C-alpha positions in Angstrom: -6.0 29.5 -13.3 -9.4 28.2 -12.9 -9.4 26.8 -16.4 -6.0 24.9 -15.5 -8.0 23.0 -12.5 -10.6 22.0 -14.4 -9.5 19.0 -15.5 -8.6 18.0 -12.1 -12.2 19.0 -10.8 -13.7 16.9 -13.5 -11.8 13.6 -12.9 -12.7 14.0 -8.9 -16.1 14.9 -9.8 -16.8 12.3 -12.5 -14.6 9.4 -11.2 -14.9 9.9 -7.5 -18.0 11.8 -6.3 -20.7 10.7 -8.9 -20.1 6.9 -8.5 -20.9 7.3 -4.8 -24.6 7.1 -4.9 -23.9 3.2 -5.7 -23.1 3.0 -2.0 -26.7 2.8 -1.7 -26.9 -1.0 -3.3 -25.2 -1.8 0.5 -28.6 -1.6 1.9 -30.7 -3.6 -1.0 -30.9 -6.8 -2.3 -30.1 -5.4 -5.5 -31.3 -7.3 -8.7 -29.8 -6.3 -12.2 -33.2 -7.4 -13.8 -35.5 -5.1 -11.6 -33.0 -2.4 -11.5 -32.2 0.3 -8.7 -35.7 1.4 -8.2 -37.2 -1.6 -7.8 -34.8 -3.8 -6.0 -35.8 -4.7 -2.3 -34.3 -2.8 0.3 -32.8 -4.6 3.3 -31.2 -2.3 5.4 -27.8 -3.4 7.1 -28.8 -7.3 6.5 -25.6 -7.3 3.8 -23.5 -5.8 6.8 -24.8 -8.4 9.4 -24.2 -11.4 7.2 -20.8 -10.0 6.5 -19.8 -9.9 10.6 -21.8 -12.8 11.4 -20.6 -15.6 9.0 -16.9 -16.8 9.4 -15.4 -14.7 6.3 -15.0 -11.3 8.5 -12.3 -12.1 11.0 -10.0 -14.2 8.9 -10.3 -11.0 5.9 -9.2 -8.9 8.7 -6.5 -10.7 9.9 -5.1 -11.3 7.0 -5.5 -7.8 5.6 -4.3 -6.2 8.8 -1.2 -8.5 8.8 -0.2 -7.6 5.3 -0.7 -3.9 6.0 1.3 -3.8 9.5 4.4 -5.9 8.0 4.3 -3.1 5.1 4.0 -0.5 7.7 7.3 -2.2 9.6 9.2 -2.9 6.6 8.5 -0.9 3.7 7.2 2.7 5.0 10.9 3.1 6.8 12.6 2.1 3.3 12.2 5.0 1.3 13.3 7.4 4.3 16.2 5.4 4.4 17.4 5.1 1.0 16.5 9.1 0.6 18.9 9.5 3.5 21.4 7.6 2.0 21.1 9.2 -1.7 21.1 12.6 0.0 25.0 11.6 1.5 26.1 10.9 -2.1 28.7 13.9 -3.0 29.0 12.4 -6.6 26.2 13.9 -8.9 26.7 11.6 -11.6 26.4 8.5 -9.5 23.7 9.6 -7.6 21.2 10.3 -10.8 22.1 7.2 -12.3 21.2 5.3 -9.0 18.2 7.3 -8.6 17.4 6.4 -12.1 17.7 2.6 -11.8 15.7 2.5 -8.5 12.6 4.4 -10.0 12.3 2.0 -13.0 10.6 -0.9 -11.3 7.9 1.5 -10.4 6.8 1.4 -14.2 6.4 -2.0 -14.3 2.8 -3.3 -14.1 2.2 -6.1 -11.0 1.6 -8.7 -13.9 5.5 -8.5 -14.9 6.8 -8.1 -11.5 4.5 -11.4 -10.2 6.0 -13.1 -13.5 9.7 -12.3 -12.3 8.7 -13.7 -8.9 7.4 -16.8 -10.6 10.2 -17.2 -12.7 12.6 -16.9 -9.6 10.8 -18.8 -6.9 8.9 -21.5 -9.0 9.3 -24.9 -7.7 9.8 -26.6 -11.4 11.4 -23.9 -13.4 12.7 -21.2 -10.5 16.2 -20.2 -11.0 16.3 -20.2 -6.9 15.5 -24.2 -7.0 17.6 -24.6 -10.1 20.6 -23.1 -8.1 19.8 -25.2 -5.0 19.5 -28.3 -6.7 22.7 -27.7 -8.6 24.6 -27.4 -5.3 23.1 -30.2 -3.8 20.4 -28.9 -1.5 16.4 -29.6 -1.7 14.2 -27.5 -3.8 11.8 -25.4 -1.5 8.0 -24.8 -2.7 7.9 -21.2 -1.8 5.1 -20.1 -4.0 2.9 -22.4 -2.4 3.8 -22.2 1.5 1.6 -20.0 3.2 4.6 -19.1 5.7 6.5 -17.5 2.9 3.9 -15.7 1.3 3.7 -12.1 3.4 7.7 -12.0 3.0 7.2 -12.5 -0.6 4.2 -9.5 -0.9 6.8 -7.2 1.5 9.7 -7.8 -0.7 7.7 -7.4 -4.1 6.6 -3.7 -2.7 10.1 -2.7 -1.8 11.6 -3.7 -4.9 9.1 -2.1 -7.1 8.2 1.2 -5.2 10.8 2.0 -2.8 13.0 4.3 -5.3 9.6 5.9 -6.3 9.0 6.6 -2.8 12.0 8.5 -2.0 11.0 11.4 -4.5 9.1 13.0 -1.6 11.7 12.3 0.9 14.7 13.7 -1.3 12.4 17.1 -1.9 11.6 17.6 1.7 15.4 16.8 2.4 16.2 19.6 -0.3 14.2 22.3 1.5 16.6 21.9 4.9 18.1 24.8 5.8 21.8 24.4 5.0 22.9 27.0 7.9 21.9 24.1 10.1 24.3 21.7 8.8 27.0 24.4 9.2 26.0 25.1 12.6 26.2 21.0 13.3 29.6 20.9 11.6 30.9 23.7 13.8 29.6 21.9 16.7 31.7 18.8 15.7 28.9 16.7 14.4 29.3 14.0 11.9 27.2 12.8 9.0 25.0 10.4 11.7 24.6 13.3 13.9 23.5 15.5 11.3 21.3 13.1 10.0 19.6 12.2 13.6 19.5 16.0 14.7 19.2 18.1 11.4 17.6 15.9 8.7 15.1 13.8 10.5 13.5 16.5 12.6 13.5 18.6 9.2 11.5 16.1 7.4 9.3 14.7 10.4 6.1 17.0 9.2 6.5 15.2 5.8 7.0 11.8 7.4 3.8 12.0 9.9 1.8 13.4 7.0 2.6 10.5 4.7 1.8 7.9 7.9 -1.4 9.4 8.5 -2.1 8.6 4.5 -0.9 5.3 4.8 -3.1 4.5 7.7 -5.8 5.3 5.5 -5.0 2.3 3.3 -4.5 0.0 6.0 -7.2 -1.9 4.7 -6.3 -1.5 0.8 -3.5 -3.8 0.4 -3.5 -3.9 -3.3 -5.8 -5.9 -5.2 -3.9 -6.7 -8.1 -0.6 -8.0 -6.8 -2.5 -10.4 -4.2 -4.8 -11.4 -6.9 -1.8 -12.8 -9.1 -0.3 -14.1 -6.0 -3.0 -16.1 -4.6 -2.8 -19.9 -5.5 -5.4 -22.4 -3.3 -2.6 -23.2 -1.0 -1.9 -19.8 0.1 -5.8 -19.0 0.0 -6.2 -19.0 4.1 -3.5 -16.5 4.6 -3.9 -14.6 1.3 -7.6 -13.8 0.7 -8.1 -10.0 1.7 -11.1 -7.6 1.5 -10.0 -6.5 -2.0 -10.1 -10.2 -3.4 -13.2 -11.2 -1.5 -15.0 -8.1 -2.8 -14.1 -9.1 -6.5 -15.0 -12.9 -6.2 -18.4 -11.9 -4.4 -19.4 -9.3 -6.7 -17.9 -10.2 -10.0 -17.3 -13.7 -10.1 -20.6 -14.7 -8.2 -22.9 -11.6 -8.7 -23.6 -10.8 -5.3 -23.3 -6.9 -5.8 -25.0 -5.7 -2.5 -22.9 -7.9 -0.6 -19.7 -7.2 -2.2 -20.7 -3.3 -2.0 -21.4 -3.5 1.9 -17.7 -5.2 2.3 -16.2 -2.4 0.1 -18.1 0.4 2.4 -17.0 -1.3 5.7 -13.5 -1.0 4.3 -14.0 2.7 3.2 -15.2 3.8 6.1 -12.7 2.0 8.5 -10.0 4.0 6.6 -11.8 7.4 7.1 -11.8 6.6 10.8 -8.1 5.4 10.9 -7.3 9.0 8.7 -9.3 10.7 11.3 -7.6 9.2 14.4 -4.2 9.3 12.8 -4.7 13.1 12.5 -6.1 13.7 15.9 -3.3 12.1 17.5 -0.6 14.0 15.3 -2.4 17.4 16.4 -1.9 16.1 20.1 1.6 15.2 19.2 2.0 18.9 18.2 2.6 18.2 14.4 0.6 20.0 11.9 -1.6 17.0 10.4 -3.5 16.9 7.5 -6.2 19.6 8.5 
């Protein structure tokens, strides 16, 4: 048993815990030519710079807006879809449907964004060609800030909603069938069974996943947003992840970018602990 657990233990040790020493660079003015030991220690200067100048609030606004929209529209979608699939009685149709909705999960964001470009592009997009064909004016969707958040959420739903149903379908499969039989005896229809039996039975699963989602509130998907960004939507699309990439990789401000990333990680930890505390107060099991 310990030998079977060894690969997972080594993965977390090497990929998650050992690199954590790098957060010390957030408190330095790191110079690659001087190295870690000879670079100047500056304390919290990098954090002061980040919070003082004008980058922090727009980044926080954009990141929280995308996260909240995903929480409102994307998080419930797998629950609703799992409830719908659970009501399907034709097993063959159910399996085929599950397979089809799982497939987008295995596509890279490069492919998903390419599909988006081919569909919504102003010049060659299918939507604008269709609008032009029926006599309407073209819409510049990809370069309009007001459409940016909707595109991101729509991509997330299309790509991940099927994969997200796996956990909820497994939770629903564990519901005691006698509860449904008792509800039938009491005259409950399908909607009543869902509301009074299925949802209460999977509530703990929903709460745990919600707590984990809170930990990712400031992590909104680097690759997706980086591929979707363009100069026209930069003011609404720049988030902490892309900012860290630009400051650290492109500009070479290693210490500053690590300070930004550390802030994001600490904020995520606080959200998880706070969400778990509230779940405990509400009578749920929580994460720990």
